[in-house]
C-alpha positions in Angstrom: 38.7 143.3 98.1 40.5 139.7 98.5 41.7 138.4 102.3 44.9 136.8 101.9 47.9 135.7 104.1 51.2 135.8 103.1 53.5 132.3 104.7 56.5 131.1 104.1 58.6 127.8 104.5 62.3 128.5 104.9 61.9 132.1 103.2 60.2 130.2 100.3 57.0 132.4 100.2 53.8 132.6 98.7 50.2 134.3 99.2 47.8 132.0 100.2 44.0 132.5 99.4 41.0 130.7 101.4 38.9 129.6 98.2 37.3 126.3 100.6 33.6 128.6 100.7 33.5 129.0 96.7 34.0 127.3 93.6 37.7 127.4 92.4 36.4 128.8 88.9 35.0 131.8 90.4 38.5 133.0 91.0 39.0 135.1 87.7 42.3 135.1 85.4 44.4 133.6 88.4 47.5 133.8 86.1 47.3 137.4 86.0 46.2 137.9 89.8 49.6 135.9 90.7 51.8 138.0 88.9 50.3 141.1 90.4 50.0 139.7 93.8 53.5 138.4 93.7 55.5 141.4 92.3 57.9 142.4 95.1 57.4 146.7 94.0 54.0 146.9 93.2 51.9 143.6 94.5 52.6 142.2 98.1 55.6 140.4 97.1 56.1 136.5 97.6 57.4 133.5 94.7 53.7 133.0 93.5 50.2 132.5 94.7 48.2 129.3 96.2 44.6 129.0 96.5 43.3 126.5 99.1 40.1 124.9 97.7 37.7 122.3 98.3 38.5 119.1 96.8 36.1 116.2 95.6 38.2 113.4 96.7 40.6 114.2 100.0 40.8 117.1 102.7 41.6 120.0 100.6 43.0 121.1 97.4 46.3 123.2 96.6 46.5 124.8 93.4 49.5 127.0 92.8 50.9 129.7 90.5 54.4 130.9 90.1 55.7 134.8 90.3 55.3 134.4 86.5 51.6 133.4 86.3 52.6 129.8 85.2 51.0 127.0 87.3 52.7 124.9 89.0 52.5 121.3 89.8 53.9 120.9 93.5 55.7 122.9 96.2 57.4 121.4 99.2 57.2 124.4 101.2 54.2 125.5 99.8 52.3 122.7 100.9 53.6 122.7 104.7 52.0 126.2 105.1 48.8 124.9 103.5 48.7 122.2 106.4 49.6 125.2 108.7 47.0 127.7 107.0 44.0 124.8 107.4 44.6 123.9 110.7 45.9 127.2 112.7 42.5 128.8 110.8 40.2 126.4 112.3 39.5 124.7 109.0 40.6 121.4 110.7 41.6 119.8 113.7 42.9 116.6 112.1 46.4 116.5 112.2 46.6 114.0 109.6 45.8 115.7 106.2 45.7 114.5 102.4 45.8 117.4 100.1 45.2 117.4 96.7 47.8 118.7 94.0 48.9 118.4 90.3 51.7 116.0 91.1 49.2 113.8 93.1 47.8 113.4 96.9 50.3 114.1 99.3 50.2 112.9 102.9 50.9 115.8 105.5 51.7 115.3 109.4 51.2 118.4 111.4 53.2 119.0 114.3 51.5 121.1 116.6 53.4 123.3 119.5 51.4 126.0 122.0 48.3 125.2 119.8 49.7 125.9 116.5 51.6 124.5 114.0 55.1 124.4 114.3 56.7 121.8 111.7 54.9 119.5 108.9 56.2 116.5 107.8 55.2 116.0 104.3 55.2 112.4 102.2 56.2 113.5 98.8 55.9 110.0 97.3 58.2 107.8 95.1 60.3 109.6 93.1 59.9 109.6 89.3 63.4 108.4 88.0 62.5 107.7 84.3 64.2 110.3 82.1 60.6 110.3 79.6 58.5 110.7 82.5 60.7 113.6 84.1 60.9 114.7 81.1 64.4 115.0 80.3 65.5 114.3 77.0 68.7 111.8 77.3 69.9 108.2 76.3 70.0 107.1 79.7 66.9 105.9 81.4 67.9 106.8 84.6 69.5 109.9 84.4 72.8 110.4 86.3 75.4 111.7 83.9 73.9 114.0 81.5 76.8 117.0 80.4 75.1 119.8 79.7 77.4 122.7 78.4 76.0 126.4 79.5 78.2 129.6 78.5 81.5 128.5 79.8 81.0 125.6 82.2 79.8 122.0 81.3 78.0 120.4 84.4 76.8 117.0 84.9 73.5 116.3 85.6 71.3 114.1 88.0 67.9 114.2 86.9 64.8 113.9 89.4 61.1 114.1 89.2 59.4 115.1 92.5 56.0 115.8 90.7 58.2 118.5 88.8 61.7 118.2 87.0 64.4 118.7 89.2 68.0 118.7 87.7 70.7 118.5 90.4 74.9 119.1 89.9 77.6 119.3 92.0 79.6 122.4 92.5 82.9 123.1 94.3 81.7 126.6 96.5 77.9 126.9 96.0 78.1 130.0 98.2 79.9 132.1 95.9 78.4 130.2 92.7 76.4 132.5 90.1 73.4 131.0 90.5 71.4 133.6 88.4 73.7 133.9 85.6 73.6 129.8 84.6 70.5 128.7 86.2 68.6 131.0 83.8 70.2 129.5 81.0 69.7 126.3 82.2 66.4 126.2 82.9 65.2 126.4 79.4 68.1 124.1 78.0 66.9 121.7 75.0 67.2 118.9 77.3 64.3 120.2 79.2 61.0 120.1 77.4 58.9 121.3 80.1 62.1 123.7 81.5 63.6 122.5 84.8 64.2 123.8 87.8 68.0 123.8 88.8 69.6 122.4 92.0 73.4 123.4 92.6 74.5 121.5 95.2 77.8 121.3 97.8 78.2 117.8 99.6 79.6 118.7 103.3 79.5 115.3 104.6 77.4 111.9 104.3 74.7 113.2 106.1 74.5 117.0 104.8 74.2 119.0 101.7 74.3 122.4 100.8 71.9 123.5 98.2 70.6 126.7 96.5 68.2 126.6 93.6 67.2 128.4 90.5 63.7 127.5 90.1 61.6 127.6 86.7 59.0 131.0 86.7 60.7 132.0 89.9 64.3 132.4 89.6 66.6 131.8 92.8 64.5 131.5 95.8 65.9 131.2 99.5 64.4 127.2 99.8 62.5 124.5 97.7 61.3 121.5 99.2 60.6 119.5 96.0 64.6 120.3 95.3 65.8 119.1 98.6 64.2 116.2 98.1 65.4 115.5 94.4 68.5 116.5 96.1 68.3 114.0 98.3 67.7 111.5 96.0 70.4 112.3 93.5 72.5 112.3 96.1 71.6 108.9 97.2 71.8 107.4 93.9 75.7 108.6 93.4 76.4 107.4 96.5 77.5 110.7 98.0 75.5 110.3 101.2 73.8 107.7 103.4 70.8 105.5 102.4 67.6 105.7 103.9 68.9 108.1 106.4 67.6 111.6 107.6 69.9 114.1 105.4 70.0 117.7 106.6 69.7 120.3 103.6 71.0 123.5 104.1 69.4 125.9 102.0 69.7 130.2 102.0 66.3 130.2 104.3 67.1 127.5 106.7 67.5 123.7 106.7 65.0 120.9 105.7 65.3 117.1 107.0 65.0 114.7 104.2 64.6 110.8 104.1 64.4 108.5 101.2 62.8 104.9 101.9 60.7 103.9 98.9 58.8 107.6 99.4 60.5 110.6 100.1 59.4 112.7 103.6 60.0 116.0 104.0 60.2 117.8 107.6 60.9 121.6 108.1 58.8 124.5 109.8 55.9 126.7 108.0 55.0 130.3 109.2 52.7 133.2 108.9 54.3 136.5 107.8 51.4 138.8 108.1 47.5 139.0 106.8 46.0 141.8 105.0 43.5 142.6 102.1 44.4 143.4 98.5 42.5 145.6 96.1 41.2 143.8 93.1 40.9 146.7 91.0 44.9 147.1 91.3 44.7 145.3 88.1 43.0 147.5 86.0 45.0 150.4 87.4 48.4 148.5 86.1 
């Protein structure tokens, strides 16, 4: 039996497993386990699986897999819940944490309310803007005007990496936009050699953006922290929001506060949904 905790940040939900008392390699077939546990009909149901592991260099290590079993570099909503998990479970009493991820070391500041973590500010680091490092195939070094035809529509993208590739485009009415129809086509477009997370956004005012996201490997999710961070950067680059100010990003699952001042800082809630045990033998049954 595998003990797990299901957590969510603005509805972006993951299954969390405490691996701090074992070696990461002891967890067998993580990709397969992620697919089965994440399944919303035959499993627990989530956007993916996150292992909280020992780190040789900082406080903890986050190992993350998407719903389809592919490994991911980083998740802003997911790492906030990692901070809540390790504090609320008594694995640390620190409110300033360093977490190792495939996208580098991320700094967390935990905000405590009634002895539990309420919100978390994540230093997301400096955005990657060079096309070849995102990666995106473009003649522009900094990609602000990438035109892509998808089905019957042409989109203009600004591309940013926050440890994983994002492509951001403005649409007229994001609430009624068919994210699934266009998202699954754009995710695998030839311009994105490692696929891309696609953000469809609507500018409400100089400090407020509404966003929906199609995440590579997961489909549309209720929230995406790296996507909201990339959106703030893209909007700043295009001059549609105020520089170096807190930008409110409205997502299906709630709101994030994002600020880009050299590094990108993301603040949002983290919540525990429930805890349980998962029968690993289900893998053999299925």
